[in-house]
N, C-alpha and C positions, 0 to 999 in steps of 0.2 A: 643165854639160851638161844638156840637156833630154831627159828620157826619153820613150818612147812613153806615151801616156795610158792609164790603166786605167779602164775604164768602171765607174761606181759604182752604188750602189743607188738609193733612191727619189729623193733630193734633191741629190745631189752627183755630180760626176765628178772623179776624182783625177788630178793630174799631179804629177810629181816634178821639182824643180830642184835642182841641186847645183853648187857652185863651190869651187875650191880657195882657201884663205886662208892667207896667209903668217903665221908665228908673230908674236904680238904686234900683229897688224893689227886695225883696227877696220873692220867692214863693216856697212853699213845696207842692209837689204832693203826695197824698196819694192814692195809687192804690190797691184795695183790691178785691179778688173774692173768691168764694167757689167752690170747684171742687169735683166731685164724681169719685173716682178712681175705676177702674174695675180690679179685679184679672185676670191676663192674663198669662197663662203658668207658674203658680206658683209664680207670683210676682206682686206687686203693683208698678206702675211707675208714678212719678210726673215729668212733663216736664215743665221747665220755659224758656221762651225766654228772654235772657239778651242782650238787644240791646239799650243802652242809646244813641248811635250815637254821643257822645261827651265825653270829660273827665269830670268826676264828682268828686268834692272835697271830699264829704262825701257820700260814697255809702256803704250800708250794707244790706246784705240778711241773714235772719234767717229762718231756717226751723225746726219746732218742730214736733216730732212724738211721740204720746202716744198710746200704745197698751197694754191693760190689760193682753192679752194672753201671752205677751212676744214677743220680736223682734227676729226672727230666723236668719236673715242675713240683711245686709245693705250695699249698695254700691252707689257711686256717679260717674257721668260721665260728662264730659264737652267737647264741640267742640271748645272752645276758650281758654282753660287753657295753660299757659306757665310755665316754671320752676319758673319764678318770681312770677306769680300769685298764684302758688301752695302754696306759703308760707302764703297767705291770706286766705286759706281755712282750717278750723278746723272742725273735727268731734268728738263728744263725745257721749257715749252710755252706758246705763246700761241695766238692764233686760227688762224694759217696756218702757223706754223713750230714745229718741235720739235728739240731737241738732246739726245741721249743720249750720255753719256760714261762710259767704264769705264777707270779709271786705278788699277790696284792697285799698292801698294808691294811691295817684295820680301818683306817679312815676311808680308804678307797671302796671298802666293801659296803659301807652304810648307804641306804637309800636316802634320798634328799629329805633332810629334816627329820629323819626317823632313825631308830636304832635297829631296824630290820636289815638283813642282808640282801643285796641285789643279786647274789650268786644263786641263781635258780634257773637252770636251763642246760643246754647242750654246748659242748666244745667239740668241734669237728676238725680233723686234719685229713686233707686229701693230697695224694701225690701219685706219681708213676715213675717208672725207671726208663733209662735209655734202652732202645731196642733196635735190633737189626733184622735182616732177612735171613739169619743163620738159624741153626737148630736150637737156639735158646741158651739158657744159662744153667750150668750144673754146679751146685754147691755141695761140698763134702765136709763132714765133721764127725769124728769119733766112730768111723766105720759105717756111716750111713750117708746116703746122698739124696738130694732133692733136685728135680729137673723142672725148670720153669720154661714153658714154651708159649710164646706169643709173637710170631714173626711179624715184621712190619713190611709194608709195600706190596702186599698181595692184592690182586684184583678181586672184586666181589663176584661170587658166582650168581648168575641170574636164578630167580626162584619162581616157582608156581605155588601160589598161596591161596588157600580158600579159608575165608572167615566164616565161622558157624556161630550165629549170634541167637542167644535165647531171647525170645520176646514174649514169654509167658506173663501172665498177669502179675506174678510176684516181682517182675522187673519194672513195674509201672512207677511213675514219679521220677525222683531224682536219679535212680539208677539207670533208667532208660535214657534220660536226658544226657547223663554223663557218657553212657555207651555211644550214643549218637555223636556227641562231641568228639570223643576219642577216635571213633572210626573215621569220621571225616578227615581229622588230622592225620591219621595213619595212611589213609588213601593218598593224601598229598605227598607222602613220604615214599611212595612206591617208586621204583626205578623204572625208566622207560623200557628196560630189557626184561622186566618181570611180566608174568601173567597172573591173573587173579580172577576170582568170583566170590560172590556173597550168597550165603544161605541163612535165612532167618527161619526160626522155628518156634513153635509152641506145642499144640497137640498135633499139628501137621508141620511139614517143612516145605519151603518154597525157595527155589534158586533164582537169583537175579537174572542170569543169562543161562542159556542151555549148555554153553561150553566155556572153557577158559578163554579170557579175552586179554589182549595186550594192554599194558598200563599206559595207553596213550592219554593225551590231555582230554580228548573227547570222551573216552571211556571212563576216565577217573571223574570227570564232571558229572556224567550220567550216574555213576555209582554213588557220588556224594548226594545227589538228589534222592536216590533210593534210600540210602542210609538215614537221611534227614526225615524220611516219611515212615520209618519203622515204628509201629505203635504196639504196646504191650496188651496182650490178652490171651486167655486160654490156659492149657495145661503144659506139660513138659514131656516131650518125646525125644530124648537124647539119642537113643539107639538109631531111630530112623534118620535123624539129621546128619549124624556122623557117617553112616553108611552111604548116604546120598553124596557126601563130600568125597568119599573114597571112590564111589562109582564115577564121579565127575573126572577125577584124576585117571582112573583106569580107562575111560573112554577117550581122554586126550592122548593117552599113551598108545592105545590101539589104533587110533586114527592118525598117529604120528604128528600130533599137534604139540607135543611136548619136546622142545629142543634137547638134543643130546647134551649131557653134562650139567643139566640144571638140577636144582634141589627143590623137592616138593614138600610143602608144609601144610598142615591143617591146624588151625587155631580155633579152639572151642572156648566160648564164653558162656557160662551158665551160673545161676544164683540158687539153684535148688536141685533136689532129688528128682529122678524120673518119676512121673506120675501117670503117663499114658503110654500106649504101645508096650514094648518090653520094659518092665520095670525092675526086674531082677538084676542087680548090679554085676553079679558074677557072669550071667549070660550075656549082658551087654559087653563086658570086658572081653569075653571069649569071642563074641560076633565081631567086634571091632579088630581084635588081633588077627583073627583068621582073614578078614577082608583086606586089611593093610598088608599082611604077610611080609613085613620088613621092608616094604618099598618106600614108604613115606614116614615122615615124623609127625607125631600128634602132640600138640601142646595144649594144656587144659588150664583155664583160668577160672577160679572159683570166686564169685562175687559175693562177699559177705560171709556170714556164718550159718546160713540155713543150708548150705550145700555140704555134702559128705566129702570132705577134702581126701580122705583115704580112698574113696572110690575114684576120684579124679587122678590122684597121684598114681595109682596102679594103672589106670587107663593110659596115662602118659608114658610111664616108665616101661610098659609093655610094648610101646610102639616108638621107642627111640627119642622120646621127648621129655618134657618136665612139666610139673604142675606149679602153679603160683596162686597164692591167695591175693585177691583184690580187696583191700579194706574199705568198708563204707565210710567215706569221709569226703570232705570238700575237694580233695585232690584225687579222687578215684579215677577221673579221666586221665590225669597225668600218670598215674600208676599203670594204666593200660598202655599209654603211649610209650612209657619207658620199657615195659615188657617187650612191645613190638620192636623197639630199637635194638634190644639185646639179640633178637634173632633175625633182624632185618638184613644183615650183611654177612651171609655165610662165606667163609674163606677157603676152607678145606673140608673134604669129606674122607671117610675111611682113614682116619689118622691112627697110626701104629708107631709104637716106640720099640726100638731094638737095642739091647745091650749084650755084650759078650757073656755067654752063659757060664764061662769059666771065671768070670770076674764078679758078677752080681747074683744075688739070690733074693727071693721073697719080695719081688717087686709088686707094688700096688697096681691098680688097673692100668693097662698099657695100650688099650685100644678104644677109640672114641669115634662115634658116628660123624660128629660135626664139630668144627671150630668156628666160632663166630667172631667178627671184628670187635675189639674192645674187651674180650674175655681172655682167659689164660688156662692152659691145661697143665696140671701139676702131677708129676709121677715121683714117687719116692721108693727107695729100695735099700737093701743091705749089701754091703761089699763083702766078698769072701775073704777069709783070713790072709790068703796069699794074693792080694790084689796088686795089680801093676802100678807103675808110677803115673800112668795116664788112663783116665776113664773115658772111653769114646762112646758115642751114641749116634744112632740114626733114627730120624723121624721120617716116615713115609706118609704121603697123602695124595689126594687127587684134587687138582685144580679144575677149572671149568672144562678144559678139553685135553688135559694131559696129567700124567703122574709126575710127582715131584718128590725129591729126597733131600732132606736137610742133614748135615752132619755137624757135630760139635764134639769138643773134648775138653776135659778138665784135668789139670795136674793135681794129683791127690795131695802131695806134701804142701804145695802152695795154699790150697784151699784149707787144709787143716790149720796151717799157721795163720791164715787170714781171719778165721773165726775164733782164734784163741785170744786175739788182742783186745777187742772191745770189752771193757769191764762190765758193761751192762747186759752182755749176752749170757744167758744161762746155757751152759754146755750140755750136750746130749738132747738139745731141743730137736735135732733132725730125726733122732730115733723116735721121739714122741710124736713128731709130725708123720712119720711113716706109720706108726700105730694108729694114729687118729684117722688118716686117710683109709687105711685098711679096714678099721671098724666101720667107718662111715659107709664104705662101699659094700661091706657085707650086710649092713642093715638095709641098704637100698636094694640089694639083690634079693633079700628076703621078701620084699613086697611082691615080686613076681615069681617066686620059687614055688616048686611043688611041696607037698607036705614033708616028704622024705628029705629033699634038698634043704628045706627051711630049717629043719632040726640041726643038720650039720652046720649050716651057716650060723645059726644062733649060738651053738656051742662054742665055735671059734671066736665069735664076736664077744661073747661073755668072758671067755678065758683072757682074751686081750684086755678087756675093760677092767677085769680084776687085777691083772698083772701090772697095768700102768695107772691104776687108780683113777679111771675115768668114770664119772657119773653119766650113764647112758639110759636109754629106756629099759635096759636089762638089769641095771644095778641102781643102788641107792647108797648114800653115805650116812653112817650112823656116828654121831658125835656124843661121847659119853661125858657126863658132868664131872668136874674135879672134886677132890677132897671127899671121895666116897659117897657123894650124894646119889640118891636113887634116881633112876630114870635116865632116858637118853632122848636125843633129838634126831630126827631122820630128815635128811635132805634128799628129795627125789626129783626126778626130771619132770618139770611141768610140761603140760601139752596144751594145745589151743582149745580144744573141746573134748568131751568124752568120746566123740565119734572120730577124732583125728587118728591118723596113722601114728603108731607108736615109735616108728623108726625114723623120726624126722631129724633130730639133732641132739647133741649131748655135750656134756661138760668135760673139760680136761681138768683132772684133778691130780694133785701131787701132795703126799702126806708131809713132806718135809723139805724145805729149801730156804736158805737165808737171803738169797738174792732178791733185790727189789727191781727186777727187770721183767718186762713182758714182751712176749714176742711172737713174732713172725709176721709174715706179711701175706696174708691172705692168699694168701699164702706169702706174706712178706714179713720180714723181721723188723719189728718196731719195739721200742722200749718206752715204757711210761711209768712214772712213779708219782705218788702223791703221799703227803704226810700231814696229819692233823694232830697237833699237840694241844690238848686242852688246857685252859687255865686252871689253877689249883681250885678245888672245890666245885668244879663245874662237871656235870655229867657228860658222858660221851654224846656226840651228835646223833640225833635220831635218824637222820638221813645222810649217811656219810658221802664224802667225795669219792666217787668211783675212780680209783687210781691204779691204772694197769701198769705193769711192767713185766718183762718176759717171764719170769717164772716165779711161782708163788712161795709164800711163807708156808701155808698150810693147804690152802685150797686155791685152785686155779679154774679159770673158765675160758671157754673159747666160743667163737662163732662159726658154726658149721657151714659147709657149702650148701646144705639144705636150708634151714632157717637160721634165725639168729638166737644168741644166747648170752647169758651173763651168769657167772658162777658165784656161789656164796663165798664170803670171806669171813674168817673167824679170828677174834683177837688172840694174840699169842697166849695169854694167861688162861684162856678158857679151855684150850685143847688139852684133854687129859688122855683120852684114848680115842681111837678112830677105827671103825670096822667097816669094810666094804662088803656088802652082801648082795647076792642076786635077789631081785625083787620085781614083782609085777607092779609097774608104776601107774597109778590112776592119773587121769587127765584133770587139769585144773585150768579154768578159764579166767581171764582178767584183762583189763585194759591198762595201759600206762598213760600217765598224765604229766605233761611237762609245763610248768609255769614259766612265764617270761616277764621280766620287769624292765623298766627303762626310765628315761627322764623326759619330762615334757617342758618345753620352753614357752612361757606365756608371752602374749603380745597384746598390745593395747592400741587405742586410737591416738592419733596425733592431733594436737590443737593448733599447731603453727602452720597448717596447710590451709589453702583456700577453702572456705566453707560456703555452702549454698546460702543465698540471701534468704532472710526471714521476712514473711509478709503477713500482714494482719487481714483478717476476713471482715467484711462489712457486717454490721449488726444483723442478726436473723439469718445468716448464711452459715454453711458448714465448710470449714476449710478443707481444701483438697489435700489428701495425704500424699506427699511426694513419694515417688517410686524409690525403693531402697537402692543404695549405691551398690553396684554389682562389681564382682571381681572379674576382670577380663579373662578370656581363655589363656592368653599369653602376655607376659610382661618381659620386654627386652631391655637390657642395658647396653647402650651403644658406646663402645670405647672411642675416645678421642673426640667426642661431640660435647658441645655445650648443653645439648638436650640430653638429659641422663636417662630418661625412661620413655619407652615406647609401648603403648598398650595395643595389642593386636586383637581385633574381633574378626572372626571367620564367618562370612555370610554365604559363601558359596563353596561347596565341597562335594565332590563326587568320587567315591572310592578312596583308597588309602592315599595319604599325602606324604610326600617326601619333605619332611620339615628341615632336616639338616643332613648334609653329606660333606665330609671333609676327608679325602683320601690320605692326606698327609698325617692327620690325627688318627686315622683308622676308626672313625666314628660315623655311624649312620642312624638317624632318628626318623622313623616313620609313624604315622598315626592315622586313625579313622575318626573323623569328626562328624557328629550328627547335628546338622543345622537346625532341625526341628526341636531337639532338646537342648541345643546350644551347649554341647559338652563332648568331650572325647570319649569314645566307647573303648579305645585302647591306645596306648603309646608304646612303641617298641624301639629299644636302644640296642644297636649291634656294635660290638667291638671286634676288630680284627686280631688284636694281640693284647690279652689273651682272647682266643675265640670264645666269645661269650655273648649271650643274648639275654636282654631283660625286657619282659613283656608285662606292662602294667594294665590292669583293668580296674573298674570300681570294686570288684570283689577281692582280688589279691594280686600279688606279684609273682611271676614265674621266671625263674632264672634257668637258662639252659646252658650247661657246660658239657662238652664232649657227648652231645646227644642225650644227656641225662637232665631231666627236669626236676627242679625243686621249687615248691610253692611256699610262699610266706604271706601270712595275713598282714594287712595294714595295721600299723600302730603296735607292732611287736618288735622288740629290739633285735637288731641284726647287725653283725660286725664281721665282715669277710675281708681277708687280706691276701692278695697274691703280689709277687714282686712288681707287677705293672698296673694293678688296679685295686682300689679300695672301695668297698661297698658297705654303707652303714644305713641303718634305719632306726630312728628314735621312736619314743612312745607317742609322739604327736603324729607319726606317720610320714615324716620327711625322709625319703630315700635319696641318698647322695652317691654318685658314681664319680670317683675322682682318682687322679694319679698326679705326680709332681709336674709333668710336662704337658698335661691335657686340660682341655676345658672341663670344668665340673658340670655334670648334668644332674638335676634333681627332679624327682617325681613326687607328687603330693596328692592325697585324696582330699581335696578341699570340700569342707561341709558347711561353709558359710554361704551367704547370698551368691547365687549363680553356681551352685555346687557342681562338682565333677572333678575329673583328673586335671592337674595342672603341671606345667613344665617350667623348670627353673634352669637358668644358665648362669654360671659364675666363671670368673677367669676368662672371659671371652676374648681378651687380647691375645690368647694363645691360638685362636683360629688361624689357619694358614690362608694364603692368598687364593687357594683353590676351593674355599668353602662355597657351598651352594645349597639350594633348596629353598622352599617357601619362606623360611626364617633365615637360612644361611645367607640369602642375598643381602640382607641388612647389615652384614659384616663385610661387605665389599665397599666400593666407593659410594658413600651416601651423600647427597647434596640437599641441604635445606634451603628452601626459598624464603624470602623475607615474609613477615606477617602481612596478612591482607590489610589493605588501607582502611577498609570499612569495619574490620573486626579483627583485632590483634590476637584473638583466640584461634585463628585459622591460618594455616600456612600449607605449603606444598613440599612434599618429600619426593625426591627423584632417586630411583635405585635402578641401575642397569638400563637406563633409557625409558623407564616407566615412571609416571607421575602418580603419587597417592596424595589424597587430601587428608590432612591431619588437623584434628580439632582438639583444643585444650579442654579436658573433662575431668571430673572427679571420679576416681575408681577406688576399689579396695585392693590393697597390696596383699596378696596371699602368701608372699614368699616366707613370712615368719610364722605362718600357720594361723588357725582360727583364733580370734574373731577377725583378724586382719586390721590393717591401718589404712585410713583414708589418704590417698595421694592425689596430686594433680599431675597428669600425664598427657602426652600427645597420643590421641587415639586414631588409628587407621582401620579400615575395613579391607579384608582380602576376599 
């Protein structure tokens, strides 16, 4: 039976499928879907939920990627991978193709000492393709074409940006704190060529400065102070605040304070419906549209689920922008920062695509207001029957101070042949992609259309949905039961809440196909397959492995440009009849939960190290309780020295510290140390290749790749691999950053005596002669003086002409995790 869908969280939507299995029967579930990946901050991301909920004797997952442009980088990440499971993962890659296989044996799936499976979490693939400054890549197959456009090497257009921040009482607490945190970080990311201003509003609105100001260091610092002082109180007057932002831009334009060729953006953040001033959503939308009059772009961020997302979406789409939900979670500040990074670097304005009218027809949307760095524009169309040997295209746009035209062409026969060869490609996928984009754009246009236009758009979108068997907000799929049983199950498009816009995203469905390939590339072509064959007598898994491959057995699903989606998949023997009907789809709300498992390594105390002397107290007195042995902030292992451990205490610190810097290794480690609390407030590791930054705080770890932030909680399993860096975290919380030729850097949330963040260094013999920094200096020429004559527990350490007094002390070694091991080390103070 197929249950009603349960709308999910940020990246998935959940469906349940169940079937009765006779005793001792063997059942094979084939789960297939198709997904449209969107290029986000310079990468495509394929996310798979791996949650079999039981041990599986034969489990295999294959992901195939085919990119004619060439694959520029590829990385995998998992939230359930252990050292044992890592042996079951293989990645092979050439110039245009990649194959990722995960095939764990039964013994590898078992948790330590248990019969439960450790497979419970996400498996993520990220990649991008080679790009040039040309007009992009045109791919042709079976009479349809898809044009991918994301030129490299273009300069960023300066922008005028106004942040409109809701500070009503409903924003109080963590939401306001996260908003302040994100806004301060966003202000730091402004370009010196940008202009900006801030408006905070509740029942009334106040602007930080009377005019737009340049993003100079002085102005940014003042704005940071202003943002840090925003406090939540009062009601919500969205109308007044947005119109104030429009007036600021209009005034700058009239007074010629807005440089020619710049892009003007308004970014609105709110968590609720309007409660003061103008409260009618339709009138607010009309007022804002008339005021902006096509001159500026408005982006709306809805914080949480108390806001009417449909209202914000229409407000944004009416004014050349888009809406985005910010989920209330520990990473809300990062979500805000990521959104800003998406729009922070405009590259082109007024982008139009031109194709010979005698060659192509029925082209999807071919004009766009803005192209941002890290994104991609995708246009699809149909070739006429008498198409030429070569399809040419022109893309026109405006740079900062000039017009530009890109040209590209594609040989039809060569393209047709290229996409016939890979066995995992489901052919005619470009036709379905054309239909998908067309339906999506029709649904988007309906948001801002008049009543008459809306009916025509809905009719066309409905007809295309029915023809291509897509489950959209306008349609639902009915699965009839086999063997003449009464009743049927209906799969409908889930929505976020009952108040959500119904034209957000939809499924790609196909009634019949035998290929186990999933695809395309977010428009990119990927292929993924997964098979679970149960043992005899065992019922099918309650939570199946989501196993994508380009095109479905019976049902397929995709991820829309608007939000995310996951389609139902039905066992082969269950499908008897299928009927696609137009239906008004109610909204369903739910959250998705991902469990993560890992392994913990225990550590104990050592008894063969020097112990503190025991003393007896005189009768009638109370023995003084010795202070507990503390873990030092840093333990260093010095290569080539007879003294193997150096414990470093930091007594003097002002501002961020440069702990390590090795230009040959491409590694830099900085940190902030709080001497009063005797702990690091954060440690940051930066790699040059790949360009990646890891920032650890006591709360979580944030990894930044290509300006995109990913947050990970401590003590949750993480396994991420790129060709030049491996990043792992076990359940004890030990985060290791390693590669074959680099020093291994570890970060740990130590919760023993002297709790706080800790830094680990391994393979330190790989440091180059150019290593420097507060800690790096100890890997240069280090000279130990002889022990002091009066006390052999003291000696002098000379580093780069400076002398440090070293004392032999007992400390706790944190490097194997809590509770730590007592060690005797030479301790110095910095």
